[in-house]
C-alpha positions in Angstrom: 3.6 192.4 187.7 4.1 189.3 185.6 7.3 187.3 185.9 8.2 188.1 182.3 7.8 191.9 182.8 9.8 191.7 186.0 12.6 189.9 184.2 12.8 192.5 181.5 13.0 195.3 184.1 15.8 193.5 186.0 17.7 192.8 182.8 17.4 196.5 181.7 19.1 197.6 184.9 21.9 195.1 184.5 21.0 193.1 187.6 21.1 189.7 186.1 23.9 187.2 185.5 24.0 185.2 182.2 23.1 181.6 182.7 26.2 179.3 182.3 25.8 176.9 179.5 26.6 173.3 180.2 30.0 172.4 178.9 29.9 170.0 175.9 30.7 166.4 176.6 34.4 165.8 176.1 34.9 163.0 173.6 38.0 160.9 173.7 39.6 158.1 171.7 42.8 156.3 172.1 45.2 156.2 169.2 46.3 152.5 169.3 44.6 149.2 170.1 44.6 148.0 173.7 45.6 151.3 175.1 42.1 151.4 176.6 39.3 148.9 176.8 35.7 149.7 177.7 33.8 147.0 179.7 30.2 146.7 180.8 27.2 144.4 181.3 24.3 144.4 178.8 21.1 145.1 180.6 18.8 142.1 180.7 15.6 141.2 182.5 16.0 139.7 186.0 14.5 136.4 184.8 17.4 135.8 182.3 19.5 132.9 183.7 22.8 134.6 182.7 24.5 138.0 182.3 26.3 139.3 179.2 29.7 140.8 179.6 31.0 143.1 176.8 34.6 144.3 176.3 35.5 146.5 173.3 38.6 148.3 172.3 38.4 152.1 172.5 40.5 152.9 169.4 39.1 150.4 166.9 35.7 149.4 168.4 36.8 145.8 168.1 34.9 143.4 170.4 37.3 141.3 172.4 34.6 139.6 174.5 30.9 139.1 174.3 30.3 136.4 176.9 27.3 134.9 178.6 28.4 134.3 182.2 26.4 132.8 185.1 26.8 135.9 187.4 28.4 139.3 187.9 30.9 138.3 190.6 34.4 139.6 190.2 35.9 136.2 190.1 33.6 135.1 187.3 34.4 138.2 185.3 38.1 137.9 185.8 38.0 134.3 184.6 36.6 135.6 181.3 39.2 138.3 181.1 42.1 135.9 181.9 41.3 133.9 178.8 40.8 137.1 176.8 44.2 138.4 177.9 45.9 135.1 176.7 44.4 135.6 173.3 44.9 139.4 172.8 47.6 140.4 175.3 47.3 142.9 178.2 45.7 146.4 177.8 47.1 149.5 179.5 43.7 150.5 181.0 40.2 149.3 181.4 37.3 151.7 181.7 34.2 150.6 183.7 31.3 152.2 185.5 30.8 152.1 189.2 28.4 149.2 189.5 28.4 145.5 189.9 31.6 143.7 190.9 34.1 146.4 190.0 32.6 149.5 191.6 33.6 151.0 194.9 32.6 154.7 194.5 33.5 155.8 198.1 36.6 153.7 198.5 40.2 155.0 198.6 41.6 151.6 197.5 40.9 149.1 194.8 38.4 146.3 195.0 39.7 142.7 195.0 38.8 142.6 191.3 40.8 145.8 190.5 43.7 144.6 192.6 44.1 141.6 190.3 44.1 143.9 187.2 46.7 146.1 188.8 49.0 143.1 189.5 48.9 142.5 185.7 49.9 146.1 185.1 46.4 147.2 184.0 45.0 150.4 185.4 41.3 150.3 186.2 39.5 153.6 185.7 35.9 154.5 186.2 33.4 156.9 184.6 31.6 159.5 186.7 28.6 158.0 188.6 25.3 158.4 186.7 27.2 159.4 183.5 26.9 156.4 181.1 28.1 158.6 178.2 31.7 158.1 179.6 31.4 154.5 178.4 29.7 155.7 175.2 31.4 153.2 172.9 30.4 150.1 174.8 26.9 151.7 175.2 26.7 152.1 171.5 27.9 148.6 171.0 25.0 147.4 173.2 22.5 149.4 171.2 23.7 147.7 168.0 23.6 144.3 169.8 20.0 144.9 170.9 19.0 146.2 167.4 20.4 143.1 165.6 19.6 140.3 168.0 16.5 141.7 169.7 14.6 139.0 171.5 17.2 136.4 170.6 19.3 137.9 173.5 16.8 136.1 175.8 17.6 132.4 175.6 16.6 129.5 177.9 20.2 128.5 178.5 23.6 130.2 178.7 24.9 127.9 175.9 22.1 128.9 173.5 22.8 132.6 174.3 26.5 132.2 173.6 25.7 130.7 170.2 23.8 133.9 169.2 26.5 136.2 170.7 29.3 134.4 168.8 27.4 134.9 165.6 26.9 138.6 166.3 30.5 139.3 167.4 32.0 137.7 164.3 29.8 139.8 162.1 30.4 143.0 164.1 34.2 142.6 164.0 34.7 141.4 160.4 31.7 142.0 158.2 29.7 145.0 159.4 31.3 148.4 158.3 31.6 151.0 161.1 30.8 154.7 160.4 33.4 156.0 162.9 36.1 153.9 161.1 35.4 155.4 157.7 33.4 152.3 156.6 36.1 149.9 157.7 35.5 146.9 160.0 36.9 146.9 163.5 38.8 143.7 162.7 40.7 145.5 159.9 42.0 148.1 162.4 42.7 145.9 165.4 46.0 144.2 166.4 46.9 142.3 169.6 49.1 143.8 172.3 52.8 143.0 172.6 52.3 142.8 176.4 51.8 139.1 176.8 49.8 137.7 179.7 51.9 135.7 182.2 51.2 132.0 182.7 50.2 132.6 186.4 49.1 135.6 188.4 52.2 137.6 189.5 52.9 138.3 193.1 53.1 141.9 194.5 56.8 142.6 194.7 57.9 145.3 197.3 60.8 147.4 196.0 64.0 147.0 198.0 64.2 149.3 201.0 60.6 150.5 200.7 58.3 150.8 203.7 55.3 148.5 203.5 52.4 147.3 205.6 50.1 144.2 205.3 46.4 144.8 205.0 44.5 142.8 207.6 41.3 140.8 207.2 39.2 143.9 208.1 41.0 146.1 205.5 43.2 148.1 207.9 46.9 148.8 208.1 48.8 149.9 211.2 51.2 152.9 210.7 52.9 155.0 213.4 50.6 153.8 216.1 47.4 154.4 214.2 45.0 152.2 212.3 44.2 153.3 208.8 41.3 151.8 206.7 42.6 150.8 203.3 39.8 148.5 202.2 39.1 144.8 202.1 39.9 144.6 198.4 43.6 144.4 199.4 43.3 142.0 202.3 46.4 139.9 202.6 48.4 142.1 200.3 51.2 144.5 201.4 51.0 148.1 200.4 54.0 150.4 199.9 54.1 153.7 201.8 56.0 156.1 199.6 57.1 159.6 200.6 55.9 161.9 197.7 55.7 165.6 197.2 52.0 165.5 198.2 52.8 163.5 201.4 52.9 159.9 202.4 51.0 157.9 199.8 50.0 154.2 199.5 51.0 152.4 196.4 50.2 149.0 195.1 51.7 147.2 192.1 53.3 150.4 191.0 50.0 152.4 191.0 49.3 155.3 193.3 46.5 155.0 195.8 45.3 157.4 198.5 47.4 159.6 200.8 47.7 158.4 204.3 46.1 161.6 205.5 43.0 160.8 203.4 42.4 157.5 205.1 
């Protein structure tokens, strides 16, 4: 019996289960500027002597940074963000994928890069692994960048590349109309944040009376006679141990981390 005939017989006798349709991709958009930023690297060939870091605002599509940088290390990226924060103020959240300097898919604690964001009151969040559509706005930004600059993205020096990127970003923010903004430019909708960047990186302050433990050089804390692996991203910092409804939970810079029982 052919497969198609067998299928009709089984269906006729009610012995099949309807196939579940894939749920449609949930779209999101923040209401105000700097509630959420999307950040990613533009893919380039390995021979290119620099990387391109892009940061755009989720609500307005405004490009805050389009920077040629020498590498993808967390310290290099943070230096770019530090200057950007001085110009535009601090966002509430930054959305990233799980790669490069900011990704730690299996970790229960932030990377060193994420810890610095958290000390500034910025929540780092990540898209699901292998789901680039979560960062759809910055992906679309990169498609426009590639369409308009093409081979000009590949320059012999970082300075030459930055010249091209500056031209593109100015046009993208202030000249080029955006369909999702009703034909308006991102610059016409964007406004800086009232959350000003401090002059220096703040220290992690432990609330009065709170339990805390210092993370050692291997990323562990000692609590109630046991060693718990927190992660090297917090090496040298103290984490708060808070008694919550779900159980004893680690906290850092006011953000919830993992439960002790999960470590």
